[in-house]
N, CA, C and O atoms as CSV, one atom per row, in Angstrom:
chain,resi,resn,atom,element,x,y,z
A,1,MET,N,N,13.808,31.354,8.479
A,1,MET,CA,C,14.741,32.460,8.522
A,1,MET,C,C,15.367,32.612,7.143
A,1,MET,O,O,15.994,31.682,6.635
A,2,ALA,N,N,15.201,33.754,6.551
A,2,ALA,CA,C,15.757,34.027,5.229
A,2,ALA,C,C,17.194,34.509,5.379
A,2,ALA,O,O,17.534,35.228,6.318
A,3,ILE,N,N,18.021,34.096,4.435
A,3,ILE,CA,C,19.411,34.544,4.451
A,3,ILE,C,C,19.658,35.399,3.225
A,3,ILE,O,O,18.980,35.273,2.205
A,4,SER,N,N,20.637,36.263,3.351
A,4,SER,CA,C,20.943,37.154,2.234
A,4,SER,C,C,21.693,36.383,1.153
A,4,SER,O,O,22.178,35.273,1.371
A,5,GLU,N,N,21.768,37.002,-0.005
A,5,GLU,CA,C,22.471,36.368,-1.125
A,5,GLU,C,C,23.954,36.204,-0.796
A,5,GLU,O,O,24.568,35.202,-1.162
A,6,GLN,N,N,24.518,37.176,-0.114
A,6,GLN,CA,C,25.933,37.096,0.261
A,6,GLN,C,C,26.163,35.940,1.247
A,6,GLN,O,O,27.145,35.207,1.125
A,7,GLU,N,N,25.267,35.781,2.212
A,7,GLU,CA,C,25.381,34.682,3.161
A,7,GLU,C,C,25.230,33.339,2.454
A,7,GLU,O,O,25.914,32.372,2.789
A,8,ALA,N,N,24.332,33.288,1.479
A,8,ALA,CA,C,24.146,32.052,0.704
A,8,ALA,C,C,25.410,31.709,-0.068
A,8,ALA,O,O,25.822,30.549,-0.100
A,9,ARG,N,N,26.029,32.708,-0.691
A,9,ARG,CA,C,27.283,32.458,-1.426
A,9,ARG,C,C,28.378,31.965,-0.490
A,9,ARG,O,O,29.151,31.071,-0.833
A,10,GLN,N,N,28.431,32.562,0.696
A,10,GLN,CA,C,29.441,32.149,1.673
A,10,GLN,C,C,29.191,30.703,2.112
A,10,GLN,O,O,30.130,29.917,2.239
A,11,LEU,N,N,27.941,30.365,2.339
A,11,LEU,CA,C,27.604,28.990,2.730
A,11,LEU,C,C,27.937,27.995,1.620
A,11,LEU,O,O,28.428,26.899,1.889
A,12,VAL,N,N,27.669,28.382,0.374
A,12,VAL,CA,C,27.993,27.509,-0.759
A,12,VAL,C,C,29.509,27.306,-0.834
A,12,VAL,O,O,29.975,26.196,-1.093
A,13,ALA,N,N,30.271,28.368,-0.610
A,13,ALA,CA,C,31.737,28.253,-0.625
A,13,ALA,C,C,32.211,27.324,0.497
A,13,ALA,O,O,33.091,26.490,0.283
A,14,GLU,N,N,31.629,27.470,1.690
A,14,GLU,CA,C,31.978,26.575,2.808
A,14,GLU,C,C,31.630,25.129,2.465
A,14,GLU,O,O,32.409,24.214,2.731
A,15,TYR,N,N,30.471,24.935,1.880
A,15,TYR,CA,C,30.011,23.601,1.496
A,15,TYR,C,C,31.003,22.963,0.522
A,15,TYR,O,O,31.358,21.793,0.662
A,16,GLN,N,N,31.439,23.737,-0.456
A,16,GLN,CA,C,32.387,23.221,-1.447
A,16,GLN,C,C,33.728,22.875,-0.795
A,16,GLN,O,O,34.375,21.900,-1.178
A,17,GLU,N,N,34.140,23.670,0.184
A,17,GLU,CA,C,35.377,23.377,0.908
A,17,GLU,C,C,35.225,22.071,1.693
A,17,GLU,O,O,36.137,21.244,1.717
A,18,TYR,N,N,34.073,21.894,2.331
A,18,TYR,CA,C,33.822,20.640,3.044
A,18,TYR,C,C,33.824,19.453,2.070
A,18,TYR,O,O,34.326,18.379,2.402
A,19,GLN,N,N,33.269,19.644,0.880
A,19,GLN,CA,C,33.273,18.570,-0.133
A,19,GLN,C,C,34.700,18.184,-0.492
A,19,GLN,O,O,35.016,16.999,-0.599
A,20,ARG,N,N,35.569,19.185,-0.682
A,20,ARG,CA,C,36.980,18.893,-1.006
A,20,ARG,C,C,37.642,18.135,0.140
A,20,ARG,O,O,38.410,17.199,-0.081
A,21,ASN,N,N,37.332,18.552,1.370
A,21,ASN,CA,C,37.895,17.855,2.530
A,21,ASN,C,C,37.407,16.418,2.616
A,21,ASN,O,O,38.176,15.512,2.939
A,22,VAL,N,N,36.123,16.210,2.325
A,22,VAL,CA,C,35.552,14.857,2.341
A,22,VAL,C,C,36.257,13.984,1.302
A,22,VAL,O,O,36.621,12.844,1.592
A,23,GLU,N,N,36.449,14.513,0.106
A,23,GLU,CA,C,37.120,13.753,-0.957
A,23,GLU,C,C,38.559,13.428,-0.566
A,23,GLU,O,O,39.036,12.322,-0.821
A,24,ALA,N,N,39.254,14.386,0.054
A,24,ALA,CA,C,40.630,14.140,0.491
A,24,ALA,C,C,40.664,13.059,1.572
A,24,ALA,O,O,41.516,12.170,1.539
A,25,LEU,N,N,39.744,13.137,2.521
A,25,LEU,CA,C,39.684,12.124,3.578
A,25,LEU,C,C,39.384,10.745,3.014
A,25,LEU,O,O,39.967,9.751,3.448
A,26,GLN,N,N,38.476,10.685,2.048
A,26,GLN,CA,C,38.154,9.395,1.438
A,26,GLN,C,C,39.374,8.822,0.724
A,26,GLN,O,O,39.593,7.611,0.761
A,27,GLY,N,N,40.163,9.661,0.082
A,27,GLY,CA,C,41.394,9.205,-0.559
A,27,GLY,C,C,42.393,8.692,0.460
A,27,GLY,O,O,43.034,7.663,0.246
A,28,GLN,N,N,42.526,9.415,1.579
A,28,GLN,CA,C,43.425,8.969,2.636
A,28,GLN,C,C,42.965,7.641,3.218
A,28,GLN,O,O,43.773,6.752,3.484
A,29,MET,N,N,41.649,7.516,3.412
A,29,MET,CA,C,41.120,6.269,3.963
A,29,MET,C,C,41.404,5.097,3.029
A,29,MET,O,O,41.727,4.000,3.486
A,30,GLU,N,N,41.285,5.321,1.746
A,30,GLU,CA,C,41.566,4.257,0.777
A,30,GLU,C,C,43.034,3.826,0.856
A,30,GLU,O,O,43.335,2.633,0.815
A,31,MET,N,N,43.937,4.792,0.969
A,31,MET,CA,C,45.358,4.459,1.089
A,31,MET,C,C,45.630,3.683,2.375
A,31,MET,O,O,46.384,2.711,2.364
A,32,VAL,N,N,45.023,4.105,3.478
A,32,VAL,CA,C,45.226,3.411,4.755
A,32,VAL,C,C,44.641,2.007,4.688
A,32,VAL,O,O,45.243,1.060,5.194
A,33,ARG,N,N,43.468,1.865,4.065
A,33,ARG,CA,C,42.870,0.527,3.915
A,33,ARG,C,C,43.766,-0.390,3.083
A,33,ARG,O,O,43.915,-1.569,3.405
A,34,ASN,N,N,44.358,0.142,2.020
A,34,ASN,CA,C,45.270,-0.661,1.194
A,34,ASN,C,C,46.494,-1.082,2.003
A,34,ASN,O,O,46.944,-2.223,1.906
A,35,THR,N,N,47.026,-0.165,2.796
A,35,THR,CA,C,48.171,-0.494,3.640
A,35,THR,C,C,47.781,-1.539,4.673
A,35,THR,O,O,48.552,-2.455,4.962
A,36,LEU,N,N,46.582,-1.400,5.229
A,36,LEU,CA,C,46.079,-2.366,6.208
A,36,LEU,C,C,45.926,-3.747,5.564
A,36,LEU,O,O,46.265,-4.756,6.182
A,37,ALA,N,N,45.427,-3.797,4.346
A,37,ALA,CA,C,45.279,-5.076,3.643
A,37,ALA,C,C,46.650,-5.721,3.424
A,37,ALA,O,O,46.797,-6.933,3.577
A,38,GLY,N,N,47.641,-4.922,3.069
A,38,GLY,CA,C,48.998,-5.442,2.909
A,38,GLY,C,C,49.560,-5.969,4.216
A,38,GLY,O,O,50.247,-6.990,4.245
A,39,CYS,N,N,49.263,-5.268,5.289
A,39,CYS,CA,C,49.711,-5.696,6.613
A,39,CYS,C,C,49.065,-7.028,6.987
A,39,CYS,O,O,49.738,-7.937,7.472
A,40,ASP,N,N,47.761,-7.136,6.759
A,40,ASP,CA,C,47.056,-8.399,7.021
A,40,ASP,C,C,47.645,-9.543,6.210
A,40,ASP,O,O,47.829,-10.649,6.717
A,41,SER,N,N,47.936,-9.262,4.951
A,41,SER,CA,C,48.517,-10.277,4.079
A,41,SER,C,C,49.880,-10.732,4.605
A,41,SER,O,O,50.188,-11.924,4.614
A,42,SER,N,N,50.682,-9.774,5.040
A,42,SER,CA,C,52.005,-10.113,5.587
A,42,SER,C,C,51.887,-10.960,6.839
A,42,SER,O,O,52.610,-11.942,7.005
A,43,ILE,N,N,50.977,-10.579,7.714
A,43,ILE,CA,C,50.776,-11.343,8.950
A,43,ILE,C,C,50.338,-12.769,8.624
A,43,ILE,O,O,50.847,-13.727,9.206
A,44,SER,N,N,49.401,-12.907,7.698
A,44,SER,CA,C,48.920,-14.243,7.314
A,44,SER,C,C,50.037,-15.079,6.709
A,44,SER,O,O,50.187,-16.255,7.040
A,45,THR,N,N,50.812,-14.479,5.830
A,45,THR,CA,C,51.883,-15.214,5.165
A,45,THR,C,C,52.961,-15.642,6.148
A,45,THR,O,O,53.402,-16.791,6.125
A,46,ILE,N,N,53.384,-14.732,7.005
A,46,ILE,CA,C,54.425,-15.064,7.983
A,46,ILE,C,C,53.929,-16.127,8.953
A,46,ILE,O,O,54.675,-17.038,9.313
A,47,THR,N,N,52.674,-16.017,9.376
A,47,THR,CA,C,52.105,-17.012,10.282
A,47,THR,C,C,52.066,-18.393,9.621
A,47,THR,O,O,52.407,-19.400,10.242
A,48,ALA,N,N,51.648,-18.425,8.362
A,48,ALA,CA,C,51.599,-19.706,7.649
A,48,ALA,C,C,52.997,-20.290,7.470
A,48,ALA,O,O,53.193,-21.496,7.624
A,49,LEU,N,N,53.961,-19.445,7.149
A,49,LEU,CA,C,55.337,-19.930,6.990
A,49,LEU,C,C,55.908,-20.412,8.322
A,49,LEU,O,O,56.646,-21.396,8.367
A,50,LYS,N,N,55.567,-19.721,9.394
A,50,LYS,CA,C,56.023,-20.137,10.726
A,50,LYS,C,C,55.468,-21.522,11.064
A,50,LYS,O,O,56.185,-22.381,11.577
A,51,GLU,N,N,54.174,-21.725,10.767
A,51,GLU,CA,C,53.556,-23.029,11.027
A,51,GLU,C,C,54.181,-24.118,10.161
A,51,GLU,O,O,54.428,-25.229,10.628
A,52,ALA,N,N,54.431,-23.791,8.907
A,52,ALA,CA,C,55.047,-24.781,8.007
A,52,ALA,C,C,56.437,-25.154,8.502
A,52,ALA,O,O,56.808,-26.328,8.495
A,53,ALA,N,N,57.208,-24.157,8.933
A,53,ALA,CA,C,58.561,-24.424,9.436
A,53,ALA,C,C,58.498,-25.268,10.712
A,53,ALA,O,O,59.338,-26.144,10.922
A,54,ALA,N,N,57.503,-25.003,11.560
A,54,ALA,CA,C,57.360,-25.774,12.799
A,54,ALA,C,C,57.008,-27.227,12.515
A,54,ALA,O,O,57.331,-28.114,13.304
A,55,ASN,N,N,56.342,-27.472,11.383
A,55,ASN,CA,C,55.971,-28.832,10.997
A,55,ASN,C,C,57.048,-29.503,10.164
A,55,ASN,O,O,56.836,-30.603,9.654
A,56,GLY,N,N,58.196,-28.864,10.018
A,56,GLY,CA,C,59.303,-29.445,9.288
A,56,GLY,C,C,59.225,-29.269,7.791
A,56,GLY,O,O,60.065,-29.798,7.064
A,57,SER,N,N,58.250,-28.549,7.320
A,57,SER,CA,C,58.120,-28.333,5.886
A,57,SER,C,C,59.003,-27.172,5.461
A,57,SER,O,O,59.035,-26.132,6.119
A,58,SER,N,N,59.713,-27.353,4.367
A,58,SER,CA,C,60.544,-26.259,3.863
A,58,SER,C,C,60.003,-25.734,2.547
A,58,SER,O,O,60.613,-24.866,1.923
A,59,GLU,N,N,58.862,-26.256,2.124
A,59,GLU,CA,C,58.250,-25.789,0.888
A,59,GLU,C,C,56.983,-25.019,1.211
A,59,GLU,O,O,56.257,-25.331,2.154
A,60,SER,N,N,56.748,-24.018,0.409
A,60,SER,CA,C,55.565,-23.205,0.620
A,60,SER,C,C,55.176,-22.537,-0.684
A,60,SER,O,O,55.923,-22.572,-1.662
A,61,VAL,N,N,54.016,-21.938,-0.689
A,61,VAL,CA,C,53.574,-21.119,-1.811
A,61,VAL,C,C,53.653,-19.673,-1.325
A,61,VAL,O,O,53.034,-19.313,-0.324
A,62,ILE,N,N,54.408,-18.859,-2.033
A,62,ILE,CA,C,54.677,-17.484,-1.608
A,62,ILE,C,C,53.971,-16.502,-2.537
A,62,ILE,O,O,54.119,-16.587,-3.757
A,63,PRO,N,N,53.197,-15.562,-1.963
A,63,PRO,CA,C,52.574,-14.550,-2.823
A,63,PRO,C,C,53.629,-13.569,-3.342
A,63,PRO,O,O,54.499,-13.117,-2.597
A,64,VAL,N,N,53.534,-13.260,-4.604
A,64,VAL,CA,C,54.477,-12.311,-5.208
A,64,VAL,C,C,53.770,-11.060,-5.707
A,64,VAL,O,O,54.387,-10.212,-6.351
A,65,GLY,N,N,52.480,-10.940,-5.414
A,65,GLY,CA,C,51.715,-9.748,-5.777
A,65,GLY,C,C,50.763,-10.010,-6.920
A,65,GLY,O,O,50.943,-10.954,-7.690
A,66,SER,N,N,49.748,-9.171,-7.028
A,66,SER,CA,C,48.736,-9.238,-8.092
A,66,SER,C,C,48.094,-10.613,-8.205
A,66,SER,O,O,47.750,-11.054,-9.301
A,67,GLY,N,N,47.933,-11.283,-7.081
A,67,GLY,CA,C,47.277,-12.584,-7.077
A,67,GLY,C,C,48.133,-13.714,-7.619
A,67,GLY,O,O,47.614,-14.784,-7.937
A,68,CYS,N,N,49.429,-13.496,-7.728
A,68,CYS,CA,C,50.350,-14.523,-8.236
A,68,CYS,C,C,51.136,-15.133,-7.076
A,68,CYS,O,O,51.455,-14.460,-6.096
A,69,PHE,N,N,51.439,-16.427,-7.216
A,69,PHE,CA,C,52.165,-17.152,-6.188
A,69,PHE,C,C,53.244,-18.003,-6.850
A,69,PHE,O,O,53.126,-18.372,-8.018
A,70,VAL,N,N,54.296,-18.310,-6.092
A,70,VAL,CA,C,55.343,-19.211,-6.585
A,70,VAL,C,C,55.589,-20.280,-5.521
A,70,VAL,O,O,55.443,-20.044,-4.322
A,71,HIS,N,N,55.967,-21.459,-6.003
A,71,HIS,CA,C,56.398,-22.502,-5.085
A,71,HIS,C,C,57.835,-22.186,-4.714
A,71,HIS,O,O,58.651,-21.846,-5.571
A,72,ALA,N,N,58.138,-22.301,-3.423
A,72,ALA,CA,C,59.489,-21.972,-2.978
A,72,ALA,C,C,59.907,-22.901,-1.852
A,72,ALA,O,O,59.084,-23.416,-1.096
A,73,GLU,N,N,61.201,-23.093,-1.768
A,73,GLU,CA,C,61.778,-23.829,-0.664
A,73,GLU,C,C,62.477,-22.816,0.230
A,73,GLU,O,O,63.292,-22.016,-0.229
A,74,ILE,N,N,62.150,-22.864,1.486
A,74,ILE,CA,C,62.702,-21.898,2.431
A,74,ILE,C,C,63.795,-22.583,3.228
A,74,ILE,O,O,63.563,-23.580,3.911
A,75,ARG,N,N,64.979,-22.031,3.125
A,75,ARG,CA,C,66.126,-22.627,3.809
A,75,ARG,C,C,66.214,-22.179,5.264
A,75,ARG,O,O,66.586,-22.961,6.139
A,76,ASP,N,N,65.872,-20.918,5.518
A,76,ASP,CA,C,65.969,-20.400,6.878
A,76,ASP,C,C,64.794,-19.467,7.119
A,76,ASP,O,O,64.625,-18.463,6.427
A,77,PHE,N,N,63.989,-19.813,8.107
A,77,PHE,CA,C,62.855,-18.955,8.415
A,77,PHE,C,C,62.956,-18.435,9.844
A,77,PHE,O,O,61.950,-18.317,10.544
A,78,SER,N,N,64.156,-18.131,10.263
A,78,SER,CA,C,64.335,-17.615,11.616
A,78,SER,C,C,64.282,-16.091,11.656
A,78,SER,O,O,64.089,-15.507,12.722
A,79,LYS,N,N,64.450,-15.448,10.512
A,79,LYS,CA,C,64.459,-13.986,10.450
A,79,LYS,C,C,63.547,-13.494,9.326
A,79,LYS,O,O,63.355,-14.165,8.312
A,80,VAL,N,N,62.994,-12.297,9.542
A,80,VAL,CA,C,62.138,-11.640,8.564
A,80,VAL,C,C,62.666,-10.220,8.409
A,80,VAL,O,O,62.993,-9.567,9.400
A,81,ILE,N,N,62.751,-9.746,7.189
A,81,ILE,CA,C,63.163,-8.358,6.952
A,81,ILE,C,C,61.897,-7.518,6.862
A,81,ILE,O,O,61.020,-7.774,6.036
A,82,VAL,N,N,61.816,-6.507,7.729
A,82,VAL,CA,C,60.620,-5.684,7.863
A,82,VAL,C,C,60.940,-4.245,7.506
A,82,VAL,O,O,61.941,-3.687,7.954
A,83,ASN,N,N,60.070,-3.648,6.688
A,83,ASN,CA,C,60.203,-2.227,6.373
A,83,ASN,C,C,59.673,-1.447,7.563
A,83,ASN,O,O,58.530,-1.639,7.978
A,84,VAL,N,N,60.499,-0.568,8.110
A,84,VAL,CA,C,60.097,0.209,9.279
A,84,VAL,C,C,59.793,1.662,8.922
A,84,VAL,O,O,59.582,2.494,9.804
A,85,GLY,N,N,59.773,1.962,7.622
A,85,GLY,CA,C,59.428,3.302,7.161
A,85,GLY,C,C,60.618,4.035,6.577
A,85,GLY,O,O,61.771,3.720,6.871
A,86,SER,N,N,60.321,5.009,5.752
A,86,SER,CA,C,61.337,5.843,5.099
A,86,SER,C,C,62.364,5.013,4.332
A,86,SER,O,O,63.531,5.389,4.227
A,87,GLY,N,N,61.914,3.886,3.803
A,87,GLY,CA,C,62.806,3.037,3.014
A,87,GLY,C,C,63.776,2.225,3.840
A,87,GLY,O,O,64.646,1.557,3.281
A,88,ALA,N,N,63.652,2.262,5.158
A,88,ALA,CA,C,64.558,1.525,6.035
A,88,ALA,C,C,63.966,0.151,6.345
A,88,ALA,O,O,62.780,0.030,6.651
A,89,ASN,N,N,64.797,-0.872,6.262
A,89,ASN,CA,C,64.409,-2.243,6.568
A,89,ASN,C,C,65.309,-2.766,7.672
A,89,ASN,O,O,66.503,-2.468,7.717
A,90,ILE,N,N,64.713,-3.556,8.568
A,90,ILE,CA,C,65.525,-4.193,9.598
A,90,ILE,C,C,65.145,-5.667,9.684
A,90,ILE,O,O,64.033,-6.072,9.346
A,91,GLU,N,N,66.096,-6.436,10.142
A,91,GLU,CA,C,65.879,-7.869,10.284
A,91,GLU,C,C,65.378,-8.141,11.701
A,91,GLU,O,O,65.954,-7.673,12.682
A,92,LYS,N,N,64.294,-8.908,11.782
A,92,LYS,CA,C,63.704,-9.258,13.079
A,92,LYS,C,C,63.469,-10.763,13.103
A,92,LYS,O,O,63.316,-11.401,12.062
A,93,ASN,N,N,63.444,-11.316,14.310
A,93,ASN,CA,C,63.042,-12.717,14.371
A,93,ASN,C,C,61.546,-12.772,14.076
A,93,ASN,O,O,60.865,-11.748,14.115
A,94,VAL,N,N,61.047,-13.946,13.787
A,94,VAL,CA,C,59.674,-14.113,13.310
A,94,VAL,C,C,58.656,-13.544,14.299
A,94,VAL,O,O,57.745,-12.821,13.896
A,95,ASP,N,N,58.798,-13.857,15.564
A,95,ASP,CA,C,57.825,-13.388,16.559
A,95,ASP,C,C,57.864,-11.865,16.703
A,95,ASP,O,O,56.821,-11.227,16.844
A,96,ASP,N,N,59.063,-11.285,16.667
A,96,ASP,CA,C,59.176,-9.828,16.749
A,96,ASP,C,C,58.577,-9.161,15.507
A,96,ASP,O,O,57.963,-8.097,15.598
A,97,ALA,N,N,58.761,-9.794,14.355
A,97,ALA,CA,C,58.179,-9.251,13.126
A,97,ALA,C,C,56.662,-9.281,13.194
A,97,ALA,O,O,55.998,-8.320,12.804
A,98,LEU,N,N,56.114,-10.386,13.689
A,98,LEU,CA,C,54.650,-10.484,13.831
A,98,LEU,C,C,54.123,-9.453,14.834
A,98,LEU,O,O,53.071,-8.852,14.615
A,99,ALA,N,N,54.852,-9.252,15.927
A,99,ALA,CA,C,54.442,-8.257,16.928
A,99,ALA,C,C,54.505,-6.852,16.323
A,99,ALA,O,O,53.615,-6.034,16.557
A,100,PHE,N,N,55.548,-6.578,15.553
A,100,PHE,CA,C,55.684,-5.277,14.891
A,100,PHE,C,C,54.525,-5.043,13.929
A,100,PHE,O,O,53.943,-3.959,13.901
A,101,LEU,N,N,54.197,-6.059,13.147
A,101,LEU,CA,C,53.090,-5.931,12.190
A,101,LEU,C,C,51.746,-5.797,12.890
A,101,LEU,O,O,50.872,-5.070,12.418
A,102,ALA,N,N,51.571,-6.490,14.012
A,102,ALA,CA,C,50.328,-6.366,14.778
A,102,ALA,C,C,50.180,-4.940,15.319
A,102,ALA,O,O,49.081,-4.385,15.324
A,103,GLU,N,N,51.278,-4.360,15.767
A,103,GLU,CA,C,51.244,-2.972,16.254
A,103,GLU,C,C,50.940,-2.010,15.106
A,103,GLU,O,O,50.155,-1.075,15.264
A,104,ARG,N,N,51.558,-2.242,13.967
A,104,ARG,CA,C,51.296,-1.411,12.787
A,104,ARG,C,C,49.824,-1.512,12.390
A,104,ARG,O,O,49.188,-0.509,12.067
A,105,LYS,N,N,49.291,-2.737,12.420
A,105,LYS,CA,C,47.886,-2.949,12.073
A,105,LYS,C,C,46.975,-2.170,13.021
A,105,LYS,O,O,46.010,-1.542,12.587
A,106,SER,N,N,47.285,-2.215,14.304
A,106,SER,CA,C,46.489,-1.494,15.295
A,106,SER,C,C,46.515,0.013,15.022
A,106,SER,O,O,45.484,0.680,15.106
A,107,LYS,N,N,47.678,0.537,14.701
A,107,LYS,CA,C,47.796,1.962,14.391
A,107,LYS,C,C,46.998,2.323,13.144
A,107,LYS,O,O,46.364,3.376,13.092
A,108,LEU,N,N,47.030,1.462,12.153
A,108,LEU,CA,C,46.268,1.713,10.923
A,108,LEU,C,C,44.768,1.687,11.198
A,108,LEU,O,O,44.021,2.506,10.664
A,109,GLU,N,N,44.334,0.752,12.027
A,109,GLU,CA,C,42.909,0.692,12.383
A,109,GLU,C,C,42.488,1.953,13.143
A,109,GLU,O,O,41.385,2.462,12.943
A,110,ASN,N,N,43.368,2.454,14.015
A,110,ASN,CA,C,43.080,3.700,14.725
A,110,ASN,C,C,43.010,4.875,13.756
A,110,ASN,O,O,42.166,5.759,13.903
A,111,MET,N,N,43.891,4.882,12.774
A,111,MET,CA,C,43.871,5.949,11.769
A,111,MET,C,C,42.549,5.946,11.011
A,111,MET,O,O,41.963,7.001,10.767
A,112,ILE,N,N,42.085,4.764,10.642
A,112,ILE,CA,C,40.808,4.663,9.922
A,112,ILE,C,C,39.677,5.183,10.801
A,112,ILE,O,O,38.790,5.888,10.319
A,113,GLN,N,N,39.703,4.843,12.072
A,113,GLN,CA,C,38.665,5.319,12.989
A,113,GLN,C,C,38.702,6.846,13.080
A,113,GLN,O,O,37.652,7.488,13.039
A,114,GLU,N,N,39.885,7.431,13.202
A,114,GLU,CA,C,40.010,8.889,13.287
A,114,GLU,C,C,39.540,9.548,11.993
A,114,GLU,O,O,38.858,10.572,12.027
A,115,LEU,N,N,39.900,8.967,10.863
A,115,LEU,CA,C,39.463,9.513,9.583
A,115,LEU,C,C,37.945,9.429,9.449
A,115,LEU,O,O,37.312,10.350,8.933
A,116,ASN,N,N,37.367,8.329,9.911
A,116,ASN,CA,C,35.903,8.184,9.887
A,116,ASN,C,C,35.227,9.255,10.745
A,116,ASN,O,O,34.200,9.812,10.355
A,117,GLU,N,N,35.802,9.537,11.905
A,117,GLU,CA,C,35.239,10.563,12.780
A,117,GLU,C,C,35.311,11.942,12.111
A,117,GLU,O,O,34.351,12.711,12.157
A,118,SER,N,N,36.442,12.241,11.498
A,118,SER,CA,C,36.575,13.523,10.793
A,118,SER,C,C,35.593,13.600,9.641
A,118,SER,O,O,34.967,14.636,9.414
A,119,LEU,N,N,35.461,12.510,8.921
A,119,LEU,CA,C,34.531,12.460,7.800
A,119,LEU,C,C,33.097,12.711,8.282
A,119,LEU,O,O,32.344,13.450,7.648
A,120,ALA,N,N,32.733,12.101,9.389
A,120,ALA,CA,C,31.385,12.286,9.938
A,120,ALA,C,C,31.151,13.751,10.315
A,120,ALA,O,O,30.059,14.283,10.114
A,121,GLN,N,N,32.173,14.390,10.859
A,121,GLN,CA,C,32.038,15.800,11.228
A,121,GLN,C,C,31.818,16.673,9.994
A,121,GLN,O,O,30.951,17.547,9.993
A,122,PHE,N,N,32.599,16.434,8.953
A,122,PHE,CA,C,32.436,17.218,7.722
A,122,PHE,C,C,31.059,16.989,7.110
A,122,PHE,O,O,30.409,17.934,6.663
A,123,LEU,N,N,30.618,15.737,7.090
A,123,LEU,CA,C,29.307,15.435,6.516
A,123,LEU,C,C,28.188,16.086,7.326
A,123,LEU,O,O,27.194,16.546,6.763
A,124,GLN,N,N,28.352,16.124,8.648
A,124,GLN,CA,C,27.353,16.782,9.497
A,124,GLN,C,C,27.295,18.278,9.179
A,124,GLN,O,O,26.210,18.850,9.070
A,125,LYS,N,N,28.448,18.903,9.031
A,125,LYS,CA,C,28.481,20.329,8.705
A,125,LYS,C,C,27.858,20.586,7.330
A,125,LYS,O,O,27.192,21.600,7.119
A,126,MET,N,N,28.081,19.665,6.410
A,126,MET,CA,C,27.483,19.809,5.080
A,126,MET,C,C,25.959,19.712,5.169
A,126,MET,O,O,25.248,20.468,4.507
A,127,ARG,N,N,25.456,18.781,5.989
A,127,ARG,CA,C,24.007,18.646,6.167
A,127,ARG,C,C,23.410,19.916,6.787
A,127,ARG,O,O,22.319,20.346,6.412
A,128,GLU,N,N,24.136,20.506,7.736
A,128,GLU,CA,C,23.660,21.736,8.368
A,128,GLU,C,C,23.566,22.858,7.339
A,128,GLU,O,O,22.597,23.617,7.334
A,129,ILE,N,N,24.557,22.965,6.481
A,129,ILE,CA,C,24.535,24.001,5.437
A,129,ILE,C,C,23.388,23.729,4.478
A,129,ILE,O,O,22.681,24.655,4.080
A,130,GLU,N,N,23.196,22.468,4.102
A,130,GLU,CA,C,22.090,22.120,3.195
A,130,GLU,C,C,20.754,22.534,3.804
A,130,GLU,O,O,19.886,23.054,3.103
A,131,SER,N,N,20.584,22.305,5.107
A,131,SER,CA,C,19.307,22.651,5.724
A,131,SER,C,C,19.091,24.174,5.744
A,131,SER,O,O,17.961,24.637,5.590
A,132,VAL,N,N,20.152,24.943,5.931
A,132,VAL,CA,C,20.033,26.398,5.917
A,132,VAL,C,C,19.712,26.877,4.506
A,132,VAL,O,O,18.871,27.755,4.315
A,133,LEU,N,N,20.387,26.295,3.521
A,133,LEU,CA,C,20.171,26.720,2.139
A,133,LEU,C,C,18.804,26.306,1.613
A,133,LEU,O,O,18.255,26.975,0.738
A,134,ASN,N,N,18.251,25.229,2.123
A,134,ASN,CA,C,16.924,24.784,1.671
A,134,ASN,C,C,15.868,25.561,2.408
A,134,ASN,O,O,14.677,25.349,2.184
């Protein structure tokens, strides 16, 4: 089936719009993955500190970012300050903080799944346009 030049131009414009959407989704996915990695790191660190406190240890190695760590003595590990969004932080007990982070992690994983589904839809539409144009 032959298409007119005008239809071809319209399809190319649609294709380019889908490309922009794909790039935007990939950027969003990268941000969500980075947030998820931070969440995993927080869960691991809090869990390790909880175990150390349960074993009577008050010393630990604390990550400070960019692959750097410091030796620290923890005087009280009964509370954790958690960012709940919009710059707001609240103090939670350790188990509540871990539960909050686990819920956040689950939401982030769902976001990645939804973004992947949207990405697949855009890529499918792009393939359909490619087949018409070829």
